[in-house]
C-alpha positions as CSV (number, residue, x, y, z in Angstrom):
1,M,-78.9,-24.1,2.6
2,K,-81.7,-23.4,5.2
3,K,-80.4,-23.8,8.7
4,R,-83.2,-26.0,9.8
5,V,-82.1,-28.6,7.2
6,I,-78.7,-29.3,8.8
7,S,-79.7,-31.8,11.4
8,V,-81.8,-33.7,8.9
9,L,-78.8,-34.0,6.5
10,L,-76.5,-35.1,9.3
11,A,-79.0,-37.9,10.2
12,A,-79.1,-38.9,6.6
13,A,-75.4,-38.8,6.4
14,M,-75.1,-41.8,8.8
15,T,-75.5,-44.3,6.0
16,V,-73.7,-42.3,3.4
17,S,-70.7,-41.5,5.6
18,M,-70.3,-45.1,6.8
19,V,-70.3,-46.4,3.3
20,S,-67.8,-43.7,2.2
21,G,-65.8,-44.3,5.3
22,T,-65.5,-48.0,4.5
23,V,-64.3,-47.1,1.0
24,M,-61.8,-44.7,2.3
25,T,-60.4,-46.8,5.2
26,A,-57.6,-48.1,3.0
27,A,-56.5,-44.5,2.3
28,A,-56.5,-43.7,6.0
29,E,-54.5,-46.8,6.8
30,E,-52.0,-46.1,4.1
31,A,-51.2,-42.6,5.4
32,E,-47.5,-42.5,6.3
33,G,-46.5,-41.6,9.8
34,K,-48.3,-41.8,13.2
35,Q,-51.9,-41.3,14.0
36,L,-52.8,-38.9,16.8
37,S,-56.1,-39.9,18.6
38,V,-57.9,-37.0,20.3
39,Q,-61.4,-36.0,21.6
40,V,-62.6,-32.4,21.3
41,G,-66.3,-33.1,21.2
42,P,-69.1,-35.4,19.9
43,D,-70.5,-35.5,16.4
44,P,-70.2,-31.9,15.0
45,E,-73.4,-30.2,13.8
46,T,-71.5,-29.4,10.6
47,I,-68.0,-29.1,9.3
48,D,-69.0,-26.9,6.4
49,P,-66.8,-23.8,7.1
50,A,-69.7,-21.4,6.2
51,L,-72.2,-23.1,8.5
52,N,-70.2,-24.0,11.5
53,S,-70.6,-21.9,14.7
54,A,-69.3,-24.4,17.3
55,V,-65.8,-24.8,18.8
56,D,-65.6,-28.5,18.2
57,G,-66.5,-28.3,14.5
58,G,-64.2,-25.2,14.2
59,N,-61.4,-27.2,15.7
60,M,-61.8,-29.9,13.0
61,I,-62.2,-27.4,10.2
62,L,-59.0,-25.5,11.0
63,H,-57.0,-28.7,10.4
64,A,-58.7,-29.5,7.1
65,F,-58.8,-25.9,5.7
66,E,-56.5,-22.9,5.6
67,C,-57.6,-19.3,5.2
68,L,-55.8,-16.5,3.6
69,L,-54.1,-15.9,7.0
70,T,-53.6,-18.0,10.1
71,V,-53.0,-17.6,13.8
72,D,-49.6,-18.8,15.0
73,Q,-48.5,-20.3,18.3
74,D,-48.1,-16.9,19.9
75,G,-51.6,-15.8,18.9
76,Q,-50.3,-13.5,16.1
77,I,-51.6,-13.2,12.6
78,A,-49.4,-15.1,10.2
79,P,-49.3,-15.9,6.4
80,G,-51.6,-18.8,5.3
81,Q,-52.7,-19.3,1.7
82,A,-51.7,-15.7,1.3
83,E,-47.9,-15.1,1.6
84,T,-48.2,-11.3,1.8
85,W,-50.9,-8.7,2.1
86,E,-51.3,-4.9,2.4
87,T,-53.9,-2.3,3.3
88,S,-54.5,1.0,1.5
89,E,-53.7,4.2,3.2
90,D,-57.4,4.9,3.9
91,G,-57.8,1.4,5.3
92,L,-60.6,0.6,2.8
93,T,-58.8,-1.8,0.4
94,W,-57.1,-5.0,1.5
95,T,-55.0,-6.9,-1.0
96,F,-53.8,-10.5,-0.5
97,H,-51.2,-12.2,-2.6
98,L,-51.5,-16.0,-2.7
99,R,-48.6,-18.4,-2.6
100,D,-47.3,-20.1,-5.8
101,G,-48.7,-23.5,-6.7
102,L,-51.6,-23.8,-4.2
103,K,-53.6,-27.0,-4.6
104,W,-56.8,-28.5,-3.3
105,S,-56.6,-31.9,-1.6
106,D,-57.7,-33.5,-4.9
107,G,-54.6,-32.1,-6.6
108,S,-56.4,-29.4,-8.7
109,D,-55.3,-25.8,-8.7
110,L,-56.6,-23.4,-6.1
111,T,-56.8,-19.7,-7.1
112,A,-58.0,-16.4,-5.8
113,N,-61.3,-17.0,-7.6
114,D,-61.9,-19.8,-5.2
115,F,-61.9,-17.2,-2.3
116,V,-64.2,-15.0,-4.3
117,Y,-66.7,-17.8,-4.7
118,S,-66.4,-18.9,-1.1
119,W,-66.9,-15.5,0.4
120,K,-69.9,-14.8,-1.7
121,R,-71.3,-18.1,-0.7
122,V,-71.1,-17.0,2.9
123,C,-73.4,-14.1,2.0
124,D,-75.9,-16.3,0.1
125,P,-79.3,-16.1,1.8
126,E,-79.9,-19.7,0.7
127,V,-76.8,-20.8,2.6
128,A,-77.8,-18.8,5.7
129,A,-74.3,-18.7,7.2
130,P,-74.6,-17.6,10.8
131,Y,-71.4,-15.6,10.8
132,A,-72.1,-13.8,7.5
133,E,-72.7,-10.4,9.1
134,T,-69.8,-10.7,11.6
135,V,-67.1,-11.6,9.0
136,L,-68.3,-9.7,5.9
137,G,-70.7,-7.0,7.2
138,M,-68.0,-4.4,6.7
139,V,-67.3,-5.3,3.1
140,E,-68.7,-2.9,0.4
141,G,-71.9,-4.4,-1.1
142,F,-72.7,-6.7,1.8
143,S,-76.3,-5.5,2.2
144,E,-77.1,-6.2,-1.4
145,A,-75.3,-9.5,-1.3
146,I,-77.2,-10.7,1.8
147,D,-80.4,-9.9,-0.1
148,G,-79.3,-12.1,-3.0
149,D,-77.2,-10.0,-5.3
150,L,-74.0,-11.9,-4.5
151,D,-72.0,-10.1,-7.2
152,A,-72.4,-6.8,-5.3
153,L,-69.9,-8.0,-2.7
154,A,-66.7,-6.1,-3.3
155,V,-64.4,-9.1,-3.4
156,T,-62.5,-9.6,-6.6
157,A,-59.6,-11.5,-8.1
158,P,-57.6,-9.3,-10.5
159,D,-55.6,-12.4,-11.3
160,D,-55.2,-16.0,-10.1
161,K,-52.9,-15.0,-7.2
162,T,-54.5,-11.8,-6.0
163,L,-57.6,-11.2,-3.9
164,E,-58.8,-7.6,-3.5
165,V,-61.4,-6.7,-0.8
166,K,-63.0,-3.2,-0.6
167,L,-64.5,-2.2,2.8
168,S,-67.3,0.3,3.3
169,A,-65.5,1.5,6.5
170,P,-62.0,0.7,7.9
171,C,-61.8,-2.4,10.0
172,T,-58.6,-2.6,12.0
173,Y,-59.1,-6.3,12.7
174,F,-59.9,-7.5,9.2
175,D,-56.7,-9.5,9.2
176,S,-58.2,-11.6,12.0
177,L,-61.3,-12.2,10.0
178,A,-59.2,-13.3,7.0
179,A,-57.8,-15.9,9.4
180,F,-61.2,-17.1,10.6
181,A,-62.6,-20.5,9.5
182,T,-65.8,-19.2,8.1
183,L,-63.8,-17.5,5.3
184,S,-62.0,-20.7,4.4
185,P,-62.1,-21.4,0.6
186,V,-64.4,-24.2,-0.6
187,Q,-64.2,-25.8,-4.0
188,E,-67.0,-24.5,-6.2
189,A,-67.2,-27.5,-8.5
190,T,-67.6,-29.9,-5.6
191,V,-70.1,-27.8,-3.7
192,E,-72.2,-27.1,-6.8
193,A,-72.1,-30.8,-7.9
194,N,-73.0,-32.2,-4.5
195,G,-75.1,-29.5,-2.9
196,D,-75.4,-29.6,0.9
197,A,-74.1,-33.2,1.0
198,W,-70.5,-32.2,0.0
199,A,-69.5,-31.6,3.6
200,I,-70.8,-34.9,5.0
201,D,-69.1,-37.4,2.7
202,P,-65.3,-38.0,2.8
203,S,-65.2,-38.6,-0.9
204,T,-66.5,-35.1,-1.6
205,Y,-65.0,-33.2,1.3
206,V,-62.3,-31.5,-0.7
207,S,-60.2,-29.2,1.4
208,N,-56.9,-27.2,1.2
209,G,-55.4,-27.5,4.7
210,P,-52.7,-29.7,6.2
211,F,-55.2,-32.7,6.6
212,M,-58.1,-34.1,4.6
213,V,-61.0,-36.2,5.7
214,T,-60.6,-39.8,4.7
215,E,-63.1,-41.6,7.0
216,W,-66.2,-40.5,8.9
217,V,-68.3,-42.9,10.9
218,P,-70.9,-40.8,12.7
219,G,-71.1,-41.5,16.5
220,S,-67.6,-43.0,16.3
221,H,-64.8,-41.0,14.7
222,I,-63.5,-38.8,11.9
223,I,-60.1,-39.6,10.4
224,M,-58.1,-36.8,8.7
225,S,-55.0,-38.0,6.8
226,K,-52.1,-35.8,5.9
227,N,-52.8,-33.8,2.7
228,P,-49.9,-34.3,0.4
229,N,-51.0,-31.3,-1.7
230,Y,-50.8,-28.9,1.2
231,W,-48.2,-26.2,0.5
232,N,-46.3,-26.9,3.8
233,A,-46.8,-30.7,3.7
234,D,-43.1,-31.3,4.5
235,A,-43.6,-29.7,7.9
236,I,-46.5,-32.1,8.8
237,K,-45.2,-35.0,11.0
238,L,-48.4,-36.9,11.7
239,G,-49.8,-39.3,9.2
240,S,-53.4,-38.8,10.4
241,I,-55.6,-37.4,13.2
242,K,-58.4,-39.5,14.6
243,W,-61.2,-37.3,16.1
244,N,-63.0,-39.5,18.5
245,L,-66.7,-38.4,18.5
246,I,-67.5,-39.1,22.2
247,E,-70.2,-37.2,24.0
248,D,-70.0,-38.9,27.4
249,A,-67.1,-37.5,29.5
250,N,-66.7,-40.8,31.4
251,A,-66.2,-42.7,28.1
252,S,-63.6,-40.1,27.1
253,Y,-61.8,-40.5,30.4
254,S,-61.8,-44.2,30.1
255,A,-60.4,-44.0,26.6
256,Y,-57.7,-41.7,27.9
257,Q,-56.8,-44.0,30.8
258,N,-56.6,-46.9,28.4
259,G,-54.2,-45.1,26.1
260,E,-56.7,-45.2,23.2
261,V,-56.9,-41.4,23.1
262,L,-54.0,-39.1,24.0
263,M,-56.0,-35.9,24.5
264,I,-59.5,-35.3,25.8
265,K,-61.4,-32.0,26.1
266,D,-64.3,-33.5,28.0
267,V,-63.0,-34.5,31.5
268,P,-65.5,-35.8,34.0
269,T,-66.1,-33.0,36.5
270,E,-66.0,-35.4,39.5
271,E,-62.5,-36.4,38.5
272,I,-61.1,-32.9,38.6
273,P,-60.1,-32.8,42.3
274,S,-57.9,-35.9,41.9
275,L,-56.4,-34.5,38.6
276,A,-55.6,-31.0,39.8
277,D,-51.9,-31.9,40.5
278,S,-51.3,-34.0,37.5
279,D,-48.8,-32.9,34.9
280,E,-51.2,-34.0,32.2
281,F,-54.2,-31.9,33.4
282,Y,-54.3,-28.4,31.9
283,V,-56.4,-25.3,32.8
284,E,-55.9,-22.3,30.6
285,P,-57.9,-19.1,30.2
286,I,-59.8,-18.4,27.0
287,I,-61.7,-15.3,26.0
288,G,-65.4,-16.2,26.3
289,T,-68.5,-16.3,28.4
290,Y,-70.8,-19.1,29.5
291,Y,-74.3,-17.5,29.5
292,I,-78.0,-18.1,29.2
293,S,-80.1,-17.1,26.3
294,Y,-83.7,-16.0,26.7
295,N,-86.1,-16.3,23.8
296,T,-87.1,-12.7,23.8
297,Q,-89.8,-13.3,21.2
298,V,-92.1,-15.3,23.6
299,E,-93.8,-14.5,26.9
300,P,-92.7,-13.9,29.6
301,F,-89.2,-13.4,28.3
302,D,-90.3,-10.5,26.1
303,N,-90.4,-8.5,29.4
304,P,-86.9,-7.3,30.4
305,L,-88.0,-7.2,34.1
306,V,-88.6,-10.9,34.1
307,R,-85.2,-11.5,32.5
308,K,-83.6,-9.1,35.1
309,A,-85.3,-11.0,38.0
310,L,-83.9,-14.3,36.8
311,N,-80.4,-12.8,36.4
312,L,-80.4,-11.3,39.8
313,A,-81.4,-14.5,41.6
314,I,-78.2,-16.4,40.5
315,D,-75.1,-16.8,42.8
316,R,-72.3,-16.7,40.2
317,E,-69.7,-17.3,42.9
318,Y,-71.3,-20.6,43.7
319,V,-71.7,-21.5,40.1
320,A,-68.1,-20.9,39.2
321,N,-66.3,-21.8,42.3
322,T,-68.4,-24.7,43.7
323,L,-70.4,-26.2,40.8
324,M,-67.5,-25.6,38.3
325,Q,-64.8,-26.3,41.0
326,G,-63.0,-23.1,40.2
327,T,-62.3,-24.1,36.6
328,Y,-64.4,-21.1,35.5
329,S,-64.7,-17.6,36.9
330,P,-67.9,-15.7,38.0
331,A,-69.2,-13.4,35.2
332,T,-70.3,-10.0,36.3
333,N,-70.2,-8.4,32.8
334,F,-71.0,-9.9,29.4
335,I,-67.4,-9.1,28.1
336,G,-64.9,-10.6,30.4
337,E,-61.1,-10.2,30.7
338,G,-58.8,-10.7,27.8
339,W,-60.8,-8.6,25.2
340,K,-58.9,-5.6,24.0
341,D,-60.3,-2.0,24.0
342,T,-59.5,0.2,21.0
343,D,-56.4,1.6,22.9
344,G,-55.1,-1.9,23.7
345,T,-56.2,-1.8,27.3
346,D,-58.6,-4.4,28.9
347,F,-62.1,-3.7,27.7
348,A,-63.7,-5.1,30.9
349,A,-61.6,-2.8,33.1
350,N,-63.1,0.2,31.2
351,A,-66.7,-0.9,31.3
352,N,-69.4,0.6,33.4
353,G,-67.1,3.1,35.1
354,G,-64.8,0.4,36.2
355,E,-67.6,-1.4,38.2
356,P,-69.1,-4.8,37.5
357,Y,-72.6,-4.7,36.0
358,M,-73.9,-7.4,38.4
359,S,-73.0,-8.7,41.8
360,A,-71.3,-12.1,41.8
361,T,-73.7,-13.2,44.5
362,A,-77.5,-13.5,44.4
363,D,-79.7,-10.5,45.0
364,I,-83.0,-12.2,46.0
365,D,-84.6,-8.9,47.2
366,G,-83.7,-7.2,43.9
367,A,-85.0,-10.2,41.9
368,L,-88.3,-10.2,43.8
369,A,-88.7,-6.5,43.3
370,A,-88.2,-6.9,39.6
371,L,-90.7,-9.7,39.4
372,E,-93.3,-7.6,41.3
373,E,-92.7,-4.7,39.0
374,A,-93.2,-7.0,36.0
375,G,-96.6,-8.0,37.4
376,Y,-95.6,-11.4,38.9
377,P,-95.3,-10.8,42.7
378,N,-93.4,-13.7,44.3
379,G,-93.6,-15.4,40.9
380,E,-97.4,-15.6,41.0
381,G,-98.9,-15.8,37.5
382,L,-95.8,-17.1,35.8
383,P,-96.1,-20.3,33.9
384,V,-93.7,-23.2,34.3
385,L,-90.5,-22.2,32.6
386,H,-88.4,-24.6,30.4
387,Y,-84.6,-24.7,30.2
388,S,-82.8,-26.5,27.4
389,T,-79.3,-27.8,27.6
390,N,-77.0,-30.6,26.4
391,D,-75.6,-33.0,29.0
392,A,-71.8,-32.4,29.0
393,G,-69.4,-30.9,31.4
394,Y,-71.2,-28.8,34.0
395,H,-74.3,-28.1,32.0
396,K,-76.7,-30.5,33.8
397,A,-75.4,-29.4,37.2
398,V,-75.9,-25.7,36.3
399,A,-79.5,-26.5,35.1
400,E,-80.3,-28.2,38.4
401,Y,-78.9,-25.3,40.3
402,L,-81.0,-22.9,38.3
403,Q,-84.1,-24.9,39.4
404,D,-83.2,-24.3,43.0
405,A,-82.1,-20.7,42.6
406,W,-85.2,-19.6,40.8
407,K,-87.5,-21.6,43.1
408,E,-86.4,-19.0,45.8
409,I,-88.3,-16.3,43.9
410,G,-91.3,-18.5,43.1
411,V,-90.3,-19.7,39.7
412,T,-90.8,-23.3,38.6
413,L,-88.3,-24.6,36.1
414,E,-88.3,-27.8,34.1
415,V,-85.1,-29.0,32.4
416,E,-84.9,-30.5,29.0
417,I,-81.7,-32.4,28.1
418,V,-81.0,-32.3,24.3
419,E,-78.5,-34.3,22.4
420,W,-75.6,-32.1,21.2
421,S,-76.1,-32.7,17.5
422,S,-79.7,-31.4,17.8
423,F,-79.1,-28.8,20.5
424,T,-77.4,-26.0,18.5
425,P,-79.8,-26.0,15.5
426,M,-82.7,-26.1,17.9
427,R,-81.3,-23.1,19.8
428,R,-80.4,-21.2,16.6
429,N,-83.9,-21.7,15.2
430,G,-85.4,-20.2,18.4
431,E,-87.1,-23.5,19.4
432,F,-86.6,-22.9,23.2
433,E,-87.7,-20.7,26.1
434,I,-84.4,-20.5,28.0
435,A,-81.2,-22.2,26.8
436,R,-77.6,-22.7,27.9
437,N,-75.3,-20.8,25.6
438,G,-71.7,-19.7,25.4
439,W,-69.3,-17.9,23.2
440,V,-65.5,-18.2,22.8
441,G,-63.8,-15.4,21.0
442,D,-62.8,-15.8,17.4
443,Y,-60.5,-12.7,17.7
444,D,-60.0,-10.4,20.6
445,D,-62.0,-7.4,19.4
446,P,-65.1,-7.1,21.7
447,S,-67.4,-6.6,18.7
448,N,-67.0,-10.4,18.1
449,M,-69.2,-11.0,21.2
450,L,-71.3,-7.9,21.1
451,D,-72.4,-8.7,17.5
452,L,-74.2,-11.7,18.9
453,L,-77.0,-9.4,20.2
454,Y,-77.3,-7.4,17.0
455,S,-80.9,-7.9,15.8
456,T,-80.0,-9.4,12.4
457,N,-77.0,-11.5,13.5
458,G,-77.2,-15.2,12.5
459,N,-75.9,-16.1,16.0
460,N,-78.5,-14.1,17.9
461,D,-80.2,-17.2,19.3
462,G,-82.5,-15.3,21.7
463,K,-83.7,-13.0,18.8
464,Y,-83.0,-9.9,21.0
465,S,-83.8,-6.7,19.2
466,S,-83.1,-3.2,20.3
467,E,-82.9,-0.1,18.1
468,A,-80.6,1.6,20.6
469,Y,-78.3,-1.4,20.7
470,D,-78.1,-1.7,17.0
471,A,-77.4,2.0,16.6
472,A,-74.5,1.8,19.0
473,M,-73.1,-1.1,17.1
474,D,-73.6,0.7,13.8
475,V,-71.5,3.6,15.1
476,S,-68.8,1.1,16.2
477,R,-68.7,-0.3,12.7
478,S,-68.6,3.0,10.8
479,T,-66.4,5.3,12.8
480,T,-62.7,5.7,12.2
481,D,-62.1,7.4,15.6
482,A,-60.8,4.9,18.1
483,A,-62.2,6.7,21.1
484,E,-65.7,7.0,19.5
485,R,-65.6,3.4,18.6
486,S,-64.7,2.4,22.2
487,A,-67.5,4.5,23.6
488,A,-70.0,2.9,21.2
489,L,-69.0,-0.6,22.1
490,H,-69.3,0.2,25.8
491,E,-72.6,1.8,25.2
492,A,-73.8,-1.3,23.5
493,E,-72.8,-3.4,26.5
494,D,-74.5,-0.9,28.9
495,I,-77.7,-1.4,26.9
496,L,-77.7,-5.2,26.8
497,M,-76.9,-5.5,30.5
498,E,-79.6,-2.9,31.5
499,D,-82.0,-4.8,29.2
500,A,-80.9,-8.2,30.6
501,A,-80.7,-9.3,27.0
502,C,-79.0,-12.5,28.2
503,C,-77.6,-13.8,31.4
504,P,-73.8,-14.1,31.9
505,L,-72.9,-16.8,34.3
506,A,-69.2,-17.5,34.1
507,Y,-66.0,-16.7,32.2
508,Y,-64.5,-19.7,30.4
509,N,-61.3,-21.5,31.0
510,D,-60.5,-24.6,29.0
511,F,-59.5,-27.7,31.0
512,W,-58.3,-30.9,29.4
513,L,-56.1,-34.0,29.7
514,Q,-53.2,-34.4,27.4
515,S,-50.4,-37.0,27.3
516,S,-46.9,-35.9,27.5
517,K,-46.3,-38.1,24.4
518,I,-47.7,-35.2,22.3
519,T,-45.2,-32.7,21.3
520,G,-45.4,-29.6,19.1
521,S,-49.1,-28.8,19.7
522,W,-50.6,-25.7,21.3
523,H,-53.8,-24.3,22.7
524,S,-55.1,-20.9,21.8
525,A,-57.0,-18.2,23.8
526,Y,-59.8,-18.8,21.3
527,G,-60.5,-22.4,22.6
528,Y,-58.7,-24.3,19.8
529,W,-56.1,-27.0,19.9
530,Y,-53.5,-27.0,17.1
531,F,-52.3,-30.4,16.2
532,M,-51.2,-29.8,12.6
533,Y,-47.5,-29.6,13.5
534,A,-47.6,-32.0,16.4
535,D,-45.7,-35.2,16.8
536,I,-45.9,-38.3,19.1
537,E,-43.0,-39.5,21.1
538,E,-43.0,-43.2,21.6
């Protein structure tokens, strides 16, 4: 499916899903056990595993689907649909052995061939999966598959319970990829029969995880009921999860206060000072960076000096500690703390000779000098610039701060607030000049973030392209030497920071409200909440 079609389909889904939701309400109400009501975001752009690239959609997907492997409460890779797995001595062949008796939510058998189909679908140029290169770029035959020869991808099923994957180069973190939602299995018969609409109608949203979609009312909620065909269904205590699709933080907070929702991700920023000492208010670090994307394909953002000037004019200490009330941390590198280098040490500590790439405070003189060198002394000759963001959390406050900060160097900025469901496809399609962006790690290898700036990556929203950068990343993907790989990854970050390929602002922390009634859930460093084994104490 072409990426530009997603938002159109979701709009069309309003009627379809409401009708299907009405039909399926009885199923949702009949689910045995308790219903957990939570809020992790508004209407997701998509909950098709191959197409999703947002945390909120990913959080829903990981409850409806299960990959070959999973991530446990301690952040360790654990068995999922595959009970065991092994790697060949040369690191090039990974073999996964599926559990006995796996089923889809509709009761039909799930086999290794379903993974073969699903992984090849991620490579399909007609699907245009944004994560394709990130999750399968190291698999033998990927280049041919992404050009349309899907059978070239070296993913095979010797039998119904065995999946064999051949890599073109060793990938030490491939087990993490096998646990990543993009590589969830999807049911071929359902996808082929319903096309792109399969993932927007509860009656066709066949899944294989602990829960299954039984009701979807866009703008209101998604209900996932316990999947009786899940291999570990006996361990699932909840009858259903209600994902409240609320975009306004004040509405989320009101629902929480009224007891309608027991957990909310979107907390009104003005309430944070009064909540700081509450036992129900949580702040936990996650690996990720809040940053700005420049559309490097349009003037004046095709000039790295202009991008550098804009980067230098920002006071990140003020952004993180004042605007964001200390819930985030100032970003002076692209890759922050928590990402592991190839020797297991902290990647950020080893970057740039141990020194930050940027000052945490504004460098107005440096910004003006860069603008003058770019041919825009004191901002003269620059057109009015446009910044796109959605209105949630700190996003609008950051946008207003950027207007003031860049005004100091002679730049006029106009802010465009975009509804969340339209924002991510707009940004991915390059329909912006400057846009709020951010990335939370899917696994703790720094390539997960550095891949974002690779010229052909589907998540390269700013369309940044650098032969030197790509070459460094190519080395990191092909070498089997840990020290050489580390050097290549650090070289890539050196290049992107020198080129001002994007503008890091702050390092993420997650903050949320959660009732003490919820037991057995956990939050991961990748920005997800795991409710599949949760319970509710009355």
